[in-house]
Predicted model as a PDB file, atoms N, CA, C, CB and O in Angstrom, pLDDT in the B-factor column:
MODEL        1                                                                  
ATOM      1  N   UNK A   1     -21.707  -3.866  -7.847  1.00 57.00           N  
ATOM      2  CA  UNK A   1     -20.436  -4.110  -8.520  1.00 57.00           C  
ATOM      3  C   UNK A   1     -19.793  -2.778  -8.854  1.00 57.00           C  
ATOM      4  CB  UNK A   1     -20.632  -4.964  -9.798  1.00 57.00           C  
ATOM      5  O   UNK A   1     -20.402  -1.926  -9.501  1.00 57.00           O  
ATOM      6  N   UNK A   2     -18.571  -2.607  -8.414  1.00 64.00           N  
ATOM      7  CA  UNK A   2     -17.843  -1.368  -8.633  1.00 64.00           C  
ATOM      8  C   UNK A   2     -16.745  -1.604  -9.659  1.00 64.00           C  
ATOM      9  CB  UNK A   2     -17.253  -0.833  -7.310  1.00 64.00           C  
ATOM     10  O   UNK A   2     -15.954  -2.538  -9.537  1.00 64.00           O  
ATOM     11  N   UNK A   3     -16.709  -0.760 -10.653  1.00 80.00           N  
ATOM     12  CA  UNK A   3     -15.655  -0.836 -11.652  1.00 80.00           C  
ATOM     13  C   UNK A   3     -14.514   0.075 -11.245  1.00 80.00           C  
ATOM     14  CB  UNK A   3     -16.186  -0.458 -13.050  1.00 80.00           C  
ATOM     15  O   UNK A   3     -14.731   1.246 -10.936  1.00 80.00           O  
ATOM     16  N   UNK A   4     -13.308  -0.453 -11.243  1.00 86.00           N  
ATOM     17  CA  UNK A   4     -12.130   0.327 -10.910  1.00 86.00           C  
ATOM     18  C   UNK A   4     -11.601   0.996 -12.174  1.00 86.00           C  
ATOM     19  CB  UNK A   4     -11.042  -0.561 -10.257  1.00 86.00           C  
ATOM     20  O   UNK A   4     -11.504   0.352 -13.218  1.00 86.00           O  
ATOM     21  N   UNK A   5     -11.254   2.292 -12.091  1.00 92.00           N  
ATOM     22  CA  UNK A   5     -10.700   2.957 -13.276  1.00 92.00           C  
ATOM     23  C   UNK A   5      -9.407   2.279 -13.716  1.00 92.00           C  
ATOM     24  CB  UNK A   5     -10.446   4.451 -12.990  1.00 92.00           C  
ATOM     25  O   UNK A   5      -8.600   1.862 -12.886  1.00 92.00           O  
ATOM     26  N   UNK A   6      -9.220   2.175 -15.018  1.00 94.00           N  
ATOM     27  CA  UNK A   6      -8.004   1.574 -15.561  1.00 94.00           C  
ATOM     28  C   UNK A   6      -7.002   2.626 -16.000  1.00 94.00           C  
ATOM     29  CB  UNK A   6      -8.341   0.669 -16.728  1.00 94.00           C  
ATOM     30  O   UNK A   6      -5.800   2.367 -16.057  1.00 94.00           O  
ATOM     31  N   UNK A   7      -7.508   3.826 -16.313  1.00 95.00           N  
ATOM     32  CA  UNK A   7      -6.655   4.895 -16.814  1.00 95.00           C  
ATOM     33  C   UNK A   7      -6.857   6.159 -15.980  1.00 95.00           C  
ATOM     34  CB  UNK A   7      -6.949   5.175 -18.304  1.00 95.00           C  
ATOM     35  O   UNK A   7      -7.954   6.414 -15.484  1.00 95.00           O  
ATOM     36  N   UNK A   8      -5.813   6.931 -15.832  1.00 96.00           N  
ATOM     37  CA  UNK A   8      -5.896   8.210 -15.153  1.00 96.00           C  
ATOM     38  C   UNK A   8      -6.650   9.195 -16.059  1.00 96.00           C  
ATOM     39  CB  UNK A   8      -4.470   8.747 -14.793  1.00 96.00           C  
ATOM     40  O   UNK A   8      -6.319   9.307 -17.239  1.00 96.00           O  
ATOM     41  N   UNK A   9      -7.657   9.911 -15.533  1.00 95.00           N  
ATOM     42  CA  UNK A   9      -8.386  10.865 -16.363  1.00 95.00           C  
ATOM     43  C   UNK A   9      -7.558  12.113 -16.708  1.00 95.00           C  
ATOM     44  CB  UNK A   9      -9.660  11.278 -15.657  1.00 95.00           C  
ATOM     45  O   UNK A   9      -7.960  12.903 -17.562  1.00 95.00           O  
ATOM     46  N   UNK A  10      -6.418  12.293 -16.054  1.00 97.00           N  
ATOM     47  CA  UNK A  10      -5.585  13.465 -16.306  1.00 97.00           C  
ATOM     48  C   UNK A  10      -4.481  13.197 -17.320  1.00 97.00           C  
ATOM     49  CB  UNK A  10      -4.976  13.944 -15.016  1.00 97.00           C  
ATOM     50  O   UNK A  10      -4.278  13.989 -18.241  1.00 97.00           O  
ATOM     51  N   UNK A  11      -3.759  12.075 -17.156  1.00 97.00           N  
ATOM     52  CA  UNK A  11      -2.627  11.811 -18.063  1.00 97.00           C  
ATOM     53  C   UNK A  11      -2.844  10.590 -18.957  1.00 97.00           C  
ATOM     54  CB  UNK A  11      -1.359  11.616 -17.257  1.00 97.00           C  
ATOM     55  O   UNK A  11      -2.111  10.402 -19.928  1.00 97.00           O  
ATOM     56  N   UNK A  12      -3.852   9.749 -18.641  1.00 96.00           N  
ATOM     57  CA  UNK A  12      -4.157   8.593 -19.476  1.00 96.00           C  
ATOM     58  C   UNK A  12      -3.304   7.362 -19.211  1.00 96.00           C  
ATOM     59  CB  UNK A  12      -4.014   8.971 -20.888  1.00 96.00           C  
ATOM     60  O   UNK A  12      -3.428   6.366 -19.923  1.00 96.00           O  
ATOM     61  N   UNK A  13      -2.445   7.408 -18.208  1.00 96.00           N  
ATOM     62  CA  UNK A  13      -1.594   6.250 -17.916  1.00 96.00           C  
ATOM     63  C   UNK A  13      -2.310   5.274 -16.995  1.00 96.00           C  
ATOM     64  CB  UNK A  13      -0.268   6.699 -17.281  1.00 96.00           C  
ATOM     65  O   UNK A  13      -3.324   5.617 -16.388  1.00 96.00           O  
ATOM     66  N   UNK A  14      -1.779   4.049 -16.891  1.00 95.00           N  
ATOM     67  CA  UNK A  14      -2.425   2.971 -16.130  1.00 95.00           C  
ATOM     68  C   UNK A  14      -1.857   2.781 -14.730  1.00 95.00           C  
ATOM     69  CB  UNK A  14      -2.302   1.683 -16.884  1.00 95.00           C  
ATOM     70  O   UNK A  14      -2.084   1.733 -14.125  1.00 95.00           O  
ATOM     71  N   UNK A  15      -1.146   3.729 -14.205  1.00 95.00           N  
ATOM     72  CA  UNK A  15      -0.509   3.577 -12.891  1.00 95.00           C  
ATOM     73  C   UNK A  15      -1.425   4.115 -11.790  1.00 95.00           C  
ATOM     74  CB  UNK A  15       0.858   4.309 -12.858  1.00 95.00           C  
ATOM     75  O   UNK A  15      -1.117   5.126 -11.160  1.00 95.00           O  
ATOM     76  N   UNK A  16      -2.549   3.435 -11.565  1.00 96.00           N  
ATOM     77  CA  UNK A  16      -3.559   3.884 -10.620  1.00 96.00           C  
ATOM     78  C   UNK A  16      -3.445   3.100  -9.315  1.00 96.00           C  
ATOM     79  CB  UNK A  16      -4.968   3.733 -11.222  1.00 96.00           C  
ATOM     80  O   UNK A  16      -3.358   1.872  -9.322  1.00 96.00           O  
ATOM     81  N   UNK A  17      -3.446   3.826  -8.193  1.00 96.00           N  
ATOM     82  CA  UNK A  17      -3.453   3.188  -6.878  1.00 96.00           C  
ATOM     83  C   UNK A  17      -4.745   3.584  -6.163  1.00 96.00           C  
ATOM     84  CB  UNK A  17      -2.190   3.599  -6.036  1.00 96.00           C  
ATOM     85  O   UNK A  17      -5.098   4.762  -6.105  1.00 96.00           O  
ATOM     86  N   UNK A  18      -5.447   2.580  -5.618  1.00 95.00           N  
ATOM     87  CA  UNK A  18      -6.685   2.849  -4.890  1.00 95.00           C  
ATOM     88  C   UNK A  18      -6.355   3.198  -3.441  1.00 95.00           C  
ATOM     89  CB  UNK A  18      -7.647   1.628  -4.957  1.00 95.00           C  
ATOM     90  O   UNK A  18      -5.619   2.477  -2.767  1.00 95.00           O  
ATOM     91  N   UNK A  19      -6.910   4.314  -2.977  1.00 96.00           N  
ATOM     92  CA  UNK A  19      -6.729   4.758  -1.601  1.00 96.00           C  
ATOM     93  C   UNK A  19      -7.941   4.318  -0.778  1.00 96.00           C  
ATOM     94  CB  UNK A  19      -6.537   6.306  -1.531  1.00 96.00           C  
ATOM     95  O   UNK A  19      -8.867   3.714  -1.321  1.00 96.00           O  
ATOM     96  N   UNK A  20      -7.945   4.609   0.508  1.00 96.00           N  
ATOM     97  CA  UNK A  20      -9.081   4.258   1.370  1.00 96.00           C  
ATOM     98  C   UNK A  20     -10.346   4.960   0.887  1.00 96.00           C  
ATOM     99  CB  UNK A  20      -8.789   4.634   2.844  1.00 96.00           C  
ATOM    100  O   UNK A  20     -10.303   6.122   0.484  1.00 96.00           O  
ATOM    101  N   UNK A  21     -11.460   4.259   0.929  1.00 95.00           N  
ATOM    102  CA  UNK A  21     -12.728   4.835   0.498  1.00 95.00           C  
ATOM    103  C   UNK A  21     -13.455   5.472   1.679  1.00 95.00           C  
ATOM    104  CB  UNK A  21     -13.613   3.761  -0.158  1.00 95.00           C  
ATOM    105  O   UNK A  21     -13.122   5.226   2.838  1.00 95.00           O  
ATOM    106  N   UNK A  22     -14.451   6.293   1.361  1.00 95.00           N  
ATOM    107  CA  UNK A  22     -15.280   6.974   2.354  1.00 95.00           C  
ATOM    108  C   UNK A  22     -16.719   6.550   2.128  1.00 95.00           C  
ATOM    109  CB  UNK A  22     -15.128   8.532   2.263  1.00 95.00           C  
ATOM    110  O   UNK A  22     -17.172   6.502   0.984  1.00 95.00           O  
ATOM    111  N   UNK A  23     -17.455   6.239   3.199  1.00 95.00           N  
ATOM    112  CA  UNK A  23     -18.867   5.872   3.080  1.00 95.00           C  
ATOM    113  C   UNK A  23     -19.703   6.890   3.839  1.00 95.00           C  
ATOM    114  CB  UNK A  23     -19.126   4.431   3.618  1.00 95.00           C  
ATOM    115  O   UNK A  23     -19.380   7.261   4.968  1.00 95.00           O  
ATOM    116  N   UNK A  24     -20.785   7.336   3.203  1.00 93.00           N  
ATOM    117  CA  UNK A  24     -21.708   8.290   3.801  1.00 93.00           C  
ATOM    118  C   UNK A  24     -23.125   7.797   3.605  1.00 93.00           C  
ATOM    119  CB  UNK A  24     -21.529   9.697   3.195  1.00 93.00           C  
ATOM    120  O   UNK A  24     -23.410   7.079   2.646  1.00 93.00           O  
ATOM    121  N   UNK A  25     -24.016   8.179   4.507  1.00 92.00           N  
ATOM    122  CA  UNK A  25     -25.438   7.925   4.299  1.00 92.00           C  
ATOM    123  C   UNK A  25     -26.106   9.285   4.195  1.00 92.00           C  
ATOM    124  CB  UNK A  25     -26.065   7.052   5.463  1.00 92.00           C  
ATOM    125  O   UNK A  25     -26.089  10.071   5.142  1.00 92.00           O  
ATOM    126  N   UNK A  26     -26.696   9.556   3.029  1.00 86.00           N  
ATOM    127  CA  UNK A  26     -27.351  10.826   2.749  1.00 86.00           C  
ATOM    128  C   UNK A  26     -28.780  10.529   2.326  1.00 86.00           C  
ATOM    129  CB  UNK A  26     -26.589  11.637   1.647  1.00 86.00           C  
ATOM    130  O   UNK A  26     -29.007   9.815   1.350  1.00 86.00           O  
ATOM    131  N   UNK A  27     -29.748  11.078   3.061  1.00 87.00           N  
ATOM    132  CA  UNK A  27     -31.172  10.870   2.740  1.00 87.00           C  
ATOM    133  C   UNK A  27     -31.504   9.390   2.559  1.00 87.00           C  
ATOM    134  CB  UNK A  27     -31.546  11.640   1.467  1.00 87.00           C  
ATOM    135  O   UNK A  27     -32.158   9.007   1.589  1.00 87.00           O  
ATOM    136  N   UNK A  28     -31.047   8.561   3.504  1.00 85.00           N  
ATOM    137  CA  UNK A  28     -31.296   7.116   3.490  1.00 85.00           C  
ATOM    138  C   UNK A  28     -30.676   6.401   2.288  1.00 85.00           C  
ATOM    139  CB  UNK A  28     -32.780   6.861   3.506  1.00 85.00           C  
ATOM    140  O   UNK A  28     -31.110   5.306   1.930  1.00 85.00           O  
ATOM    141  N   UNK A  29     -29.679   7.003   1.670  1.00 90.00           N  
ATOM    142  CA  UNK A  29     -28.987   6.393   0.541  1.00 90.00           C  
ATOM    143  C   UNK A  29     -27.503   6.328   0.872  1.00 90.00           C  
ATOM    144  CB  UNK A  29     -29.236   7.192  -0.780  1.00 90.00           C  
ATOM    145  O   UNK A  29     -26.920   7.305   1.343  1.00 90.00           O  
ATOM    146  N   UNK A  30     -26.897   5.169   0.623  1.00 92.00           N  
ATOM    147  CA  UNK A  30     -25.478   4.985   0.929  1.00 92.00           C  
ATOM    148  C   UNK A  30     -24.629   5.453  -0.260  1.00 92.00           C  
ATOM    149  CB  UNK A  30     -25.175   3.495   1.268  1.00 92.00           C  
ATOM    150  O   UNK A  30     -24.816   5.004  -1.391  1.00 92.00           O  
ATOM    151  N   UNK A  31     -23.696   6.361   0.024  1.00 93.00           N  
ATOM    152  CA  UNK A  31     -22.739   6.839  -0.968  1.00 93.00           C  
ATOM    153  C   UNK A  31     -21.362   6.276  -0.597  1.00 93.00           C  
ATOM    154  CB  UNK A  31     -22.717   8.418  -1.034  1.00 93.00           C  
ATOM    155  O   UNK A  31     -20.910   6.423   0.538  1.00 93.00           O  
ATOM    156  N   UNK A  32     -20.707   5.635  -1.558  1.00 94.00           N  
ATOM    157  CA  UNK A  32     -19.347   5.150  -1.360  1.00 94.00           C  
ATOM    158  C   UNK A  32     -18.456   5.958  -2.292  1.00 94.00           C  
ATOM    159  CB  UNK A  32     -19.225   3.596  -1.636  1.00 94.00           C  
ATOM    160  O   UNK A  32     -18.626   5.925  -3.510  1.00 94.00           O  
ATOM    161  N   UNK A  33     -17.504   6.685  -1.708  1.00 95.00           N  
ATOM    162  CA  UNK A  33     -16.596   7.519  -2.490  1.00 95.00           C  
ATOM    163  C   UNK A  33     -15.246   6.828  -2.505  1.00 95.00           C  
ATOM    164  CB  UNK A  33     -16.488   8.975  -1.905  1.00 95.00           C  
ATOM    165  O   UNK A  33     -14.570   6.737  -1.480  1.00 95.00           O  
ATOM    166  N   UNK A  34     -14.860   6.344  -3.676  1.00 96.00           N  
ATOM    167  CA  UNK A  34     -13.573   5.674  -3.843  1.00 96.00           C  
ATOM    168  C   UNK A  34     -12.555   6.709  -4.301  1.00 96.00           C  
ATOM    169  CB  UNK A  34     -13.672   4.490  -4.865  1.00 96.00           C  
ATOM    170  O   UNK A  34     -12.808   7.484  -5.223  1.00 96.00           O  
ATOM    171  N   UNK A  35     -11.399   6.709  -3.641  1.00 97.00           N  
ATOM    172  CA  UNK A  35     -10.337   7.666  -3.937  1.00 97.00           C  
ATOM    173  C   UNK A  35      -9.199   6.935  -4.650  1.00 97.00           C  
ATOM    174  CB  UNK A  35      -9.825   8.359  -2.634  1.00 97.00           C  
ATOM    175  O   UNK A  35      -8.821   5.829  -4.262  1.00 97.00           O  
ATOM    176  N   UNK A  36      -8.662   7.559  -5.688  1.00 97.00           N  
ATOM    177  CA  UNK A  36      -7.576   6.973  -6.476  1.00 97.00           C  
ATOM    178  C   UNK A  36      -6.475   8.008  -6.669  1.00 97.00           C  
ATOM    179  CB  UNK A  36      -8.096   6.465  -7.850  1.00 97.00           C  
ATOM    180  O   UNK A  36      -6.736   9.210  -6.711  1.00 97.00           O  
ATOM    181  N   UNK A  37      -5.234   7.523  -6.786  1.00 97.00           N  
ATOM    182  CA  UNK A  37      -4.106   8.397  -7.062  1.00 97.00           C  
ATOM    183  C   UNK A  37      -3.307   7.814  -8.216  1.00 97.00           C  
ATOM    184  CB  UNK A  37      -3.216   8.580  -5.805  1.00 97.00           C  
ATOM    185  O   UNK A  37      -2.997   6.623  -8.236  1.00 97.00           O  
ATOM    186  N   UNK A  38      -2.979   8.669  -9.175  1.00 97.00           N  
ATOM    187  CA  UNK A  38      -2.141   8.253 -10.296  1.00 97.00           C  
ATOM    188  C   UNK A  38      -0.682   8.325  -9.853  1.00 97.00           C  
ATOM    189  CB  UNK A  38      -2.394   9.145 -11.561  1.00 97.00           C  
ATOM    190  O   UNK A  38      -0.232   9.363  -9.367  1.00 97.00           O  
ATOM    191  N   UNK A  39       0.046   7.246 -10.015  1.00 97.00           N  
ATOM    192  CA  UNK A  39       1.445   7.206  -9.619  1.00 97.00           C  
ATOM    193  C   UNK A  39       2.354   7.868 -10.643  1.00 97.00           C  
ATOM    194  CB  UNK A  39       1.877   5.782  -9.401  1.00 97.00           C  
ATOM    195  O   UNK A  39       3.545   8.049 -10.391  1.00 97.00           O  
ATOM    196  N   UNK A  40       1.800   8.232 -11.797  1.00 96.00           N  
ATOM    197  CA  UNK A  40       2.587   8.890 -12.831  1.00 96.00           C  
ATOM    198  C   UNK A  40       2.549  10.409 -12.677  1.00 96.00           C  
ATOM    199  CB  UNK A  40       2.079   8.491 -14.212  1.00 96.00           C  
ATOM    200  O   UNK A  40       3.596  11.048 -12.574  1.00 96.00           O  
ATOM    201  N   UNK A  41       1.332  10.997 -12.661  1.00 97.00           N  
ATOM    202  CA  UNK A  41       1.207  12.461 -12.579  1.00 97.00           C  
ATOM    203  C   UNK A  41       0.848  12.942 -11.169  1.00 97.00           C  
ATOM    204  CB  UNK A  41       0.151  12.947 -13.567  1.00 97.00           C  
ATOM    205  O   UNK A  41       0.795  14.147 -10.925  1.00 97.00           O  
ATOM    206  N   UNK A  42       0.598  12.005 -10.234  1.00 96.00           N  
ATOM    207  CA  UNK A  42       0.289  12.279  -8.829  1.00 96.00           C  
ATOM    208  C   UNK A  42      -1.036  13.007  -8.603  1.00 96.00           C  
ATOM    209  CB  UNK A  42       1.390  13.086  -8.233  1.00 96.00           C  
ATOM    210  O   UNK A  42      -1.258  13.559  -7.526  1.00 96.00           O  
ATOM    211  N   UNK A  43      -1.913  13.016  -9.598  1.00 97.00           N  
ATOM    212  CA  UNK A  43      -3.250  13.591  -9.427  1.00 97.00           C  
ATOM    213  C   UNK A  43      -4.122  12.613  -8.644  1.00 97.00           C  
ATOM    214  CB  UNK A  43      -3.898  13.925 -10.808  1.00 97.00           C  
ATOM    215  O   UNK A  43      -3.999  11.398  -8.800  1.00 97.00           O  
ATOM    216  N   UNK A  44      -5.003  13.151  -7.803  1.00 97.00           N  
ATOM    217  CA  UNK A  44      -5.950  12.352  -7.025  1.00 97.00           C  
ATOM    218  C   UNK A  44      -7.340  12.614  -7.593  1.00 97.00           C  
ATOM    219  CB  UNK A  44      -5.882  12.700  -5.485  1.00 97.00           C  
ATOM    220  O   UNK A  44      -7.701  13.758  -7.867  1.00 97.00           O  
ATOM    221  N   UNK A  45      -8.120  11.542  -7.769  1.00 97.00           N  
ATOM    222  CA  UNK A  45      -9.481  11.691  -8.282  1.00 97.00           C  
ATOM    223  C   UNK A  45     -10.387  10.706  -7.569  1.00 97.00           C  
ATOM    224  CB  UNK A  45      -9.532  11.472  -9.818  1.00 97.00           C  
ATOM    225  O   UNK A  45      -9.921   9.751  -6.948  1.00 97.00           O  
ATOM    226  N   UNK A  46     -11.694  10.949  -7.664  1.00 96.00           N  
ATOM    227  CA  UNK A  46     -12.685  10.146  -6.957  1.00 96.00           C  
ATOM    228  C   UNK A  46     -13.681   9.516  -7.918  1.00 96.00           C  
ATOM    229  CB  UNK A  46     -13.419  10.995  -5.933  1.00 96.00           C  
ATOM    230  O   UNK A  46     -13.893  10.000  -9.029  1.00 96.00           O  
ATOM    231  N   UNK A  47     -14.282   8.434  -7.468  1.00 95.00           N  
ATOM    232  CA  UNK A  47     -15.402   7.812  -8.164  1.00 95.00           C  
ATOM    233  C   UNK A  47     -16.472   7.561  -7.109  1.00 95.00           C  
ATOM    234  CB  UNK A  47     -14.975   6.473  -8.904  1.00 95.00           C  
ATOM    235  O   UNK A  47     -16.211   6.933  -6.083  1.00 95.00           O  
ATOM    236  N   UNK A  48     -17.682   8.059  -7.372  1.00 93.00           N  
ATOM    237  CA  UNK A  48     -18.764   7.951  -6.396  1.00 93.00           C  
ATOM    238  C   UNK A  48     -19.760   6.897  -6.849  1.00 93.00           C  
ATOM    239  CB  UNK A  48     -19.469   9.311  -6.198  1.00 93.00           C  
ATOM    240  O   UNK A  48     -20.221   6.915  -7.990  1.00 93.00           O  
ATOM    241  N   UNK A  49     -20.089   5.978  -5.947  1.00 91.00           N  
ATOM    242  CA  UNK A  49     -21.100   4.952  -6.194  1.00 91.00           C  
ATOM    243  C   UNK A  49     -22.244   5.180  -5.224  1.00 91.00           C  
ATOM    244  CB  UNK A  49     -20.508   3.511  -6.039  1.00 91.00           C  
ATOM    245  O   UNK A  49     -22.030   5.292  -4.017  1.00 91.00           O  
ATOM    246  N   UNK A  50     -23.449   5.249  -5.745  1.00 89.00           N  
ATOM    247  CA  UNK A  50     -24.629   5.459  -4.913  1.00 89.00           C  
ATOM    248  C   UNK A  50     -25.444   4.185  -4.926  1.00 89.00           C  
ATOM    249  CB  UNK A  50     -25.475   6.673  -5.409  1.00 89.00           C  
ATOM    250  O   UNK A  50     -25.836   3.695  -5.986  1.00 89.00           O  
ATOM    251  N   UNK A  51     -25.700   3.647  -3.733  1.00 83.00           N  
ATOM    252  CA  UNK A  51     -26.475   2.423  -3.612  1.00 83.00           C  
ATOM    253  C   UNK A  51     -27.899   2.793  -3.218  1.00 83.00           C  
ATOM    254  CB  UNK A  51     -25.839   1.450  -2.574  1.00 83.00           C  
ATOM    255  O   UNK A  51     -28.102   3.517  -2.243  1.00 83.00           O  
ATOM    256  N   UNK A  52     -28.882   2.306  -3.961  1.00 71.00           N  
ATOM    257  CA  UNK A  52     -30.282   2.701  -3.799  1.00 71.00           C  
ATOM    258  C   UNK A  52     -31.036   1.867  -2.781  1.00 71.00           C  
ATOM    259  CB  UNK A  52     -30.983   2.616  -5.113  1.00 71.00           C  
ATOM    260  O   UNK A  52     -32.158   1.440  -3.051  1.00 71.00           O  
ATOM    261  N   UNK A  53     -30.458   1.627  -1.633  1.00 63.00           N  
ATOM    262  CA  UNK A  53     -31.152   0.875  -0.597  1.00 63.00           C  
ATOM    263  C   UNK A  53     -31.420   1.782   0.582  1.00 63.00           C  
ATOM    264  CB  UNK A  53     -30.337  -0.358  -0.161  1.00 63.00           C  
ATOM    265  O   UNK A  53     -30.687   2.743   0.816  1.00 63.00           O  
ATOM    266  N   UNK A  54     -32.452   1.483   1.312  1.00 58.00           N  
ATOM    267  CA  UNK A  54     -32.823   2.273   2.475  1.00 58.00           C  
ATOM    268  C   UNK A  54     -32.101   1.695   3.692  1.00 58.00           C  
ATOM    269  CB  UNK A  54     -34.376   2.281   2.685  1.00 58.00           C  
ATOM    270  O   UNK A  54     -32.651   0.854   4.404  1.00 58.00           O  
ATOM    271  N   UNK A  55     -30.869   2.148   3.930  1.00 52.00           N  
ATOM    272  CA  UNK A  55     -30.032   1.560   4.964  1.00 52.00           C  
ATOM    273  C   UNK A  55     -30.502   1.898   6.370  1.00 52.00           C  
ATOM    274  CB  UNK A  55     -28.617   2.012   4.788  1.00 52.00           C  
ATOM    275  O   UNK A  55     -30.380   1.065   7.268  1.00 52.00           O  
ATOM    276  N   UNK A  56     -31.028   3.077   6.584  1.00 50.00           N  
ATOM    277  CA  UNK A  56     -31.466   3.431   7.931  1.00 50.00           C  
ATOM    278  C   UNK A  56     -32.631   2.564   8.370  1.00 50.00           C  
ATOM    279  CB  UNK A  56     -31.856   4.902   7.998  1.00 50.00           C  
ATOM    280  O   UNK A  56     -32.644   2.093   9.507  1.00 50.00           O  
ATOM    281  N   UNK A  57     -33.610   2.338   7.505  1.00 59.00           N  
ATOM    282  CA  UNK A  57     -34.735   1.473   7.852  1.00 59.00           C  
ATOM    283  C   UNK A  57     -34.271   0.039   8.066  1.00 59.00           C  
ATOM    284  CB  UNK A  57     -35.807   1.523   6.760  1.00 59.00           C  
ATOM    285  O   UNK A  57     -34.767  -0.648   8.959  1.00 59.00           O  
ATOM    286  N   UNK A  58     -33.330  -0.412   7.259  1.00 60.00           N  
ATOM    287  CA  UNK A  58     -32.807  -1.773   7.400  1.00 60.00           C  
ATOM    288  C   UNK A  58     -32.125  -1.943   8.752  1.00 60.00           C  
ATOM    289  CB  UNK A  58     -31.820  -2.098   6.259  1.00 60.00           C  
ATOM    290  O   UNK A  58     -32.306  -2.967   9.410  1.00 60.00           O  
ATOM    291  N   UNK A  59     -31.342  -0.950   9.174  1.00 57.00           N  
ATOM    292  CA  UNK A  59     -30.679  -1.017  10.469  1.00 57.00           C  
ATOM    293  C   UNK A  59     -31.686  -1.006  11.608  1.00 57.00           C  
ATOM    294  CB  UNK A  59     -29.705   0.138  10.625  1.00 57.00           C  
ATOM    295  O   UNK A  59     -31.502  -1.711  12.601  1.00 57.00           O  
ATOM    296  N   UNK A  60     -32.740  -0.221  11.481  1.00 56.00           N  
ATOM    297  CA  UNK A  60     -33.769  -0.183  12.507  1.00 56.00           C  
ATOM    298  C   UNK A  60     -34.485  -1.526  12.614  1.00 56.00           C  
ATOM    299  CB  UNK A  60     -34.771   0.928  12.211  1.00 56.00           C  
ATOM    300  O   UNK A  60     -34.789  -1.978  13.718  1.00 56.00           O  
ATOM    301  N   UNK A  61     -34.756  -2.165  11.483  1.00 58.00           N  
ATOM    302  CA  UNK A  61     -35.392  -3.494  11.497  1.00 58.00           C  
ATOM    303  C   UNK A  61     -34.484  -4.534  12.152  1.00 58.00           C  
ATOM    304  CB  UNK A  61     -35.744  -3.937  10.062  1.00 58.00           C  
ATOM    305  O   UNK A  61     -34.956  -5.396  12.894  1.00 58.00           O  
ATOM    306  N   UNK A  62     -33.191  -4.453  11.880  1.00 57.00           N  
ATOM    307  CA  UNK A  62     -32.248  -5.395  12.480  1.00 57.00           C  
ATOM    308  C   UNK A  62     -32.175  -5.222  13.986  1.00 57.00           C  
ATOM    309  CB  UNK A  62     -30.864  -5.223  11.872  1.00 57.00           C  
ATOM    310  O   UNK A  62     -32.060  -6.205  14.718  1.00 57.00           O  
ATOM    311  N   UNK A  63     -32.241  -3.982  14.458  1.00 58.00           N  
ATOM    312  CA  UNK A  63     -32.215  -3.728  15.898  1.00 58.00           C  
ATOM    313  C   UNK A  63     -33.461  -4.280  16.570  1.00 58.00           C  
ATOM    314  CB  UNK A  63     -32.090  -2.229  16.177  1.00 58.00           C  
ATOM    315  O   UNK A  63     -33.376  -4.811  17.678  1.00 58.00           O  
ATOM    316  N   UNK A  64     -34.624  -4.165  15.920  1.00 57.00           N  
ATOM    317  CA  UNK A  64     -35.862  -4.688  16.490  1.00 57.00           C  
ATOM    318  C   UNK A  64     -35.833  -6.204  16.588  1.00 57.00           C  
ATOM    319  CB  UNK A  64     -37.055  -4.247  15.659  1.00 57.00           C  
ATOM    320  O   UNK A  64     -36.364  -6.780  17.537  1.00 57.00           O  
ATOM    321  N   UNK A  65     -35.203  -6.860  15.591  1.00 63.00           N  
ATOM    322  CA  UNK A  65     -35.119  -8.322  15.601  1.00 63.00           C  
ATOM    323  C   UNK A  65     -34.239  -8.808  16.758  1.00 63.00           C  
ATOM    324  CB  UNK A  65     -34.563  -8.839  14.255  1.00 63.00           C  
ATOM    325  O   UNK A  65     -34.473  -9.886  17.304  1.00 63.00           O  
ATOM    326  N   UNK A  66     -33.232  -8.018  17.130  1.00 62.00           N  
ATOM    327  CA  UNK A  66     -32.328  -8.412  18.203  1.00 62.00           C  
ATOM    328  C   UNK A  66     -32.976  -8.286  19.579  1.00 62.00           C  
ATOM    329  CB  UNK A  66     -31.070  -7.574  18.150  1.00 62.00           C  
ATOM    330  O   UNK A  66     -32.520  -8.929  20.525  1.00 62.00           O  
ATOM    331  N   UNK A  67     -34.004  -7.491  19.715  1.00 58.00           N  
ATOM    332  CA  UNK A  67     -34.655  -7.286  21.014  1.00 58.00           C  
ATOM    333  C   UNK A  67     -35.486  -8.455  21.440  1.00 58.00           C  
ATOM    334  CB  UNK A  67     -35.510  -6.071  20.979  1.00 58.00           C  
ATOM    335  O   UNK A  67     -36.092  -8.424  22.511  1.00 58.00           O  
TER     336      UNK A  67                                                      
ENDMDL                                                                          
END                                                                             
């Protein structure tokens, strides 16, 4: 569950727009980087969510099941 910011950390206003997110796999851990832009002060900020699942092993198991 990801919580979306309600206030801009720079100006404190509620005019937040969510931009496209970025997903990375680092050391078998999935990182989701959510990008936000404040429509009031135009500052861009990120929120990083780290999911504690072993995605590479899961993908390898799924490939073996398909064979």
